[in-house]
C-alpha positions in Angstrom: -4.0 -9.2 15.0 -3.3 -9.7 11.1 -2.1 -6.4 9.6 -3.2 -6.2 5.9 -0.5 -5.0 3.4 -1.6 -3.7 -0.2 -0.1 -5.7 -2.9 1.4 -3.2 -5.1 2.1 -3.6 -9.0 4.1 -1.2 -11.0 3.2 -1.6 -14.6 5.9 -0.9 -17.2 3.8 -2.0 -20.0 5.2 -0.8 -23.4 7.4 2.0 -21.8 10.5 0.0 -22.6 9.7 0.7 -26.6 11.1 -2.8 -27.3 14.4 -2.4 -25.9 15.9 -4.8 -23.5 18.4 -2.7 -22.0 15.7 -0.3 -20.9 13.2 -2.9 -19.8 16.0 -4.2 -17.5 16.6 -0.5 -16.2 13.0 -0.1 -15.4 13.5 -3.2 -13.2 16.2 -1.7 -11.1 14.4 1.5 -10.8 10.9 0.0 -9.9 12.9 -2.2 -7.3 13.7 1.2 -5.4 10.1 2.1 -4.9 9.0 -0.5 -2.5 6.5 -1.9 -4.7 5.6 -6.2 -4.6 5.6 -6.9 -8.3 6.6 -5.3 -11.7 4.4 -5.9 -14.5 5.1 -6.4 -18.5 2.8 -7.3 -21.4 3.7 -10.3 -23.3 2.8 -9.6 -27.2 3.0 -12.5 -29.8 2.0 -10.3 -32.6 0.7 -12.7 -35.2 -1.5 -14.7 -32.4 -3.0 -11.5 -31.3 -3.2 -8.9 -34.0 -3.3 -8.3 -37.6 -2.5 -5.7 -40.5 -6.2 -4.7 -40.1 -5.9 -3.7 -36.5 -7.0 0.1 -36.6 -6.0 1.1 -33.1 -3.0 3.7 -33.1 -2.1 3.0 -36.1 1.4 4.9 -37.5 1.5 6.7 -33.9 5.0 5.8 -33.0 6.3 7.1 -36.7 8.6 4.2 -37.0 5.8 1.5 -37.5 3.6 1.1 -40.7 1.2 -1.0 -39.1 -0.1 -1.8 -35.4 1.1 -5.5 -36.4 4.7 -3.9 -37.0 4.4 -2.1 -33.5 3.7 -5.5 -31.7 6.7 -7.2 -33.4 8.9 -4.2 -32.2 7.6 -4.6 -28.8 8.1 -8.5 -28.5 10.8 -10.4 -26.7 12.1 -13.9 -27.5 11.7 -16.4 -24.8 15.4 -16.6 -24.0 14.9 -12.7 -23.5 11.8 -13.4 -21.2 14.0 -15.9 -19.1 16.4 -13.2 -18.8 13.9 -10.5 -17.6 12.1 -13.0 -15.0 15.3 -13.9 -13.6 16.4 -10.1 -13.6 12.9 -9.6 -11.3 13.7 -12.4 -9.1 17.6 -10.9 -8.4 15.6 -7.3 -7.7 13.2 -8.9 -5.4 10.2 -8.3 -7.2 7.4 -10.6 -8.5 7.5 -10.8 -12.4 4.3 -10.4 -13.9 3.4 -10.2 -17.3 -0.5 -9.9 -19.0 -0.8 -12.3 -21.9 -2.8 -11.2 -25.1 -3.2 -14.5 -26.9 -3.2 -18.2 -26.3 0.2 -18.2 -27.5 1.5 -15.9 -24.6 -0.3 -17.9 -21.9 2.0 -20.9 -23.2 5.3 -18.5 -23.2 4.3 -17.3 -19.7 4.0 -20.9 -18.4 7.5 -21.4 -19.7 8.8 -18.4 -18.1 7.1 -19.0 -14.9 4.5 -16.6 -13.8 3.2 -17.0 -10.4 -0.4 -15.3 -11.3 -1.9 -13.9 -14.3 -3.1 -10.3 -14.6 -6.4 -9.9 -17.3 -6.3 -6.8 -19.2 -9.5 -4.8 -19.5 -10.1 -5.8 -23.3 -9.6 -9.6 -22.4 -12.6 -9.7 -19.7 -14.8 -11.4 -22.5 -12.4 -13.4 -24.0 -13.4 -16.5 -22.4 -11.1 -18.6 -24.6 -8.1 -17.4 -23.0 -9.8 -17.2 -19.7 -10.2 -20.8 -19.7 -6.7 -21.4 -20.7 -5.4 -19.2 -17.7 -8.2 -20.7 -15.3 -7.0 -24.2 -16.2 -3.6 -23.4 -14.8 -4.9 -22.9 -11.3 -3.0 -20.1 -10.6 -4.6 -17.0 -9.3 -6.1 -14.3 -11.7 -6.5 -10.8 -11.5 -9.2 -9.2 -13.5 -9.4 -5.7 -14.6 -12.6 -4.4 -15.2 -11.9 -1.1 -17.2 -14.3 -2.0 -20.1 -17.0 -4.1 -18.5 -20.3 -3.3 -17.3 -21.4 -5.1 -14.1 -23.3 -7.7 -15.8 -20.2 -8.5 -18.0 -18.0 -8.6 -14.8 -20.7 -11.0 -13.6 -20.4 -13.4 -16.4 -16.5 -13.4 -16.2 -16.2 -13.8 -12.6 -18.7 -16.7 -12.6 -16.7 -18.3 -15.6 -13.4 -17.9 -13.5 -14.9 -19.2 -10.5 -16.3 -22.6 -11.9 -12.4 -23.4 -12.1 -11.7 -22.4 -8.3 -9.1 -20.1 -9.0 -8.1 -17.5 -6.4 -9.5 -14.2 -8.1 -8.8 -10.5 -7.8 -10.9 -7.9 -9.3 -9.5 -4.4 -10.1 -12.1 -1.5 -10.5 -10.5 0.3 -13.7 -11.4 3.3 -15.7 -10.2 2.7 -19.8 -8.9 6.4 -19.8 -5.7 7.5 -20.1 -5.1 9.7 -18.0 -7.9 9.3 -16.2 -9.7 12.5 -14.9 -10.9 12.4 -11.0 -14.4 12.2 -12.0 -14.0 8.9 -13.5 -11.9 7.1 -11.3 -14.8 5.4 -9.6 -13.4 5.0 -6.1 -16.8 4.2 -4.9 -16.7 1.0 -7.2 -14.3 -0.5 -4.6 -16.9 -0.9 -1.8 -19.5 -2.0 -4.7 -17.4 -4.6 -6.1 -16.5 -5.8 -2.2 -20.2 -6.3 -1.7 -20.8 -7.8 -4.9 -18.1 -10.3 -5.0 -17.4 -11.1 -1.2 -15.4 -13.7 -1.9 -12.9 -12.0 -4.4 -10.2 -9.7 -3.6 -10.8 -6.3 -4.6 -8.3 -3.4 -5.5 -7.7 -0.7 -8.1 -6.1 -0.4 -11.7 -5.3 3.4 -12.0 -4.0 5.7 -14.7 -4.3 9.1 -13.2 -0.6 10.0 -13.3 -1.4 11.2 -9.4 -0.2 9.9 -6.4 -3.0 10.6 -4.5 -5.5 8.1 -6.3 -3.7 4.9 -4.9 -3.3 6.3 -1.6 -7.1 7.1 -1.2 -7.8 3.9 -2.7 -5.9 2.0 0.2 -7.8 4.1 2.8 -11.1 3.0 1.1 -10.3 -0.7 1.1 -8.4 -1.4 -1.7 -6.1 -4.4 -1.4 -4.6 -4.6 -5.0 -3.2 -1.6 -6.4 -1.8 -1.3 -10.2 -0.5 1.8 -11.8 1.9 2.4 -14.6 5.3 3.7 -14.0 7.6 5.7 -16.4 11.1 7.2 -16.2 9.7 10.5 -17.3 6.3 11.7 -18.2 7.8 13.6 -21.3 8.9 10.1 -23.0 7.2 8.6 -25.8 4.7 6.1 -25.6 1.1 5.3 -25.2 1.1 5.3 -21.3 3.5 8.1 -20.3 1.0 10.7 -19.7 -0.9 8.3 -17.5 2.0 7.3 -15.3 3.9 7.9 -12.2 7.4 8.6 -12.5 9.9 6.7 -10.3 10.3 9.0 -7.5 6.4 9.6 -7.7 5.9 5.9 -7.1 8.2 5.6 -4.3 6.4 8.5 -2.5 3.0 7.1 -3.3 4.3 3.7 -1.8 5.6 5.5 1.2 2.5 7.2 1.7 0.2 4.1 1.3 2.6 2.0 4.0 2.0 5.1 6.3 -1.8 4.8 5.8 -1.9 1.0 6.2 0.2 1.3 9.4 -2.8 3.7 10.8 -5.7 1.4 9.4 -4.0 -1.5 11.0 -4.0 0.0 14.4 -7.4 1.4 15.2 -7.9 3.7 18.1 -10.3 3.0 21.2 -11.6 6.7 21.4 -13.5 5.5 24.7 -9.9 5.2 26.5 -8.2 8.6 26.9 -5.7 7.3 29.5 -2.6 8.0 27.1 -3.6 11.8 27.5 -3.8 11.9 31.1 -0.6 13.8 31.4 -1.5 16.1 28.5 -4.7 16.7 29.7 -3.4 18.2 33.1 -1.2 20.7 31.0 -3.3 21.8 28.5 -6.7 21.8 30.2 -7.7 24.4 32.8 -8.8 25.4 36.2 -11.2 28.2 37.1 -9.7 31.5 38.0 -11.3 34.9 38.8 -10.8 38.0 36.2 -11.0 41.1 38.8 -10.2 41.6 42.8 -13.3 40.2 44.6 -14.1 41.0 48.3 -15.2 38.7 50.9 -19.2 38.2 50.6 -19.3 39.3 47.0 -21.3 37.1 44.9 -19.6 35.6 41.7 -20.7 35.9 38.3 -20.2 34.4 34.6 -18.4 37.8 34.1 -16.0 37.3 37.0 -14.7 34.3 35.5 -11.5 33.0 33.7 -9.6 29.8 33.2 -6.1 29.3 33.4 -3.5 26.4 32.9 -3.0 23.8 34.6 -6.2 21.8 35.2 -5.3 20.7 38.8 -5.0 23.8 40.4 -8.6 24.5 41.8 -12.1 23.9 40.3 -12.2 22.4 37.1 -13.2 25.0 34.2 -16.2 22.2 33.2 -18.0 22.9 36.6 -18.2 26.6 36.3 -21.9 26.8 36.7 -21.8 25.5 40.0 -20.0 28.5 40.9 -22.1 31.1 39.6 -24.0 32.8 42.4 -22.1 32.0 45.2 -20.3 34.2 47.5 -16.5 34.5 48.3 -15.7 33.7 51.9 -12.4 36.0 51.7 -11.0 38.5 49.5 -9.4 37.0 46.4 -7.0 39.2 43.8 -7.3 39.1 40.3 -6.6 36.0 38.4 -6.3 34.0 41.6 -7.1 30.2 41.0 -10.8 29.7 42.6 -10.8 26.6 44.8 -13.8 25.2 46.6 -12.6 26.2 50.1 -12.8 30.0 48.6 -16.6 30.0 48.6 -19.4 29.9 51.2 -21.2 26.6 51.3 
């Protein structure tokens, strides 16, 4: 039997706050959780943004524009090479989402095994084509996409022949339970039978990933942070290192259960226990020879092999005792008139 194992990605994202030292510390910490990969984001400020970008302007208190923020979050080629090596040494697959053509070029130089496309890039067909032409596997997050939009992107990528994974995702930080969309996992499996299906989630709860795997997710992505009180756009939507470790343990536990289906028609493993816990018929009062046994006269006692099985009680009702019986004696066939 081929046992399935969920591919688990812990995303550090921007939690490093532009510090190489903090980022490397995250790699070491994430390696202790049991995940398969650690993911970052590769931002090249001028290639993806401008001073006109309105999202989260001055939210960091130290960046006047969003462009300044992306500058602070970026790393040099040499630093990315160091990051990749640190992941390799820690036994983690290095992943990073690109947000520009230039970022794809950089990641090709660094050496990524696969590409994760963020929800905001699903309709960026220019970048999708550049990535697809690498021939590498693609993970597509569907957070901002309708099924119609997703259909177009999937069809576009499939035309290049890349191995494709599609993740159910809700772009809401943190995501409330009523918006997770666990039901979409099965819908995506039916709609895209040739793709791998999973979940990218931002609930800040360990239950979500475990439930997703139980419902068939083959890939799981979540954000991770040292402490949810830290500054950063994803801190409140992330798991801590300890929570991530607990979730991974839960997932591997559930996988073992899923990989070992039980044949409920075969109860042979329980024969010994059945003898201990199941019961035999007994009587609950003194009965004299010749008395008729009624429903009210019966009791059941452990173990199961000391007389008539409790399940056969109806066959006993109305029969006469052929000898005197004492209260709580086991009732046997030879105690009854035929």
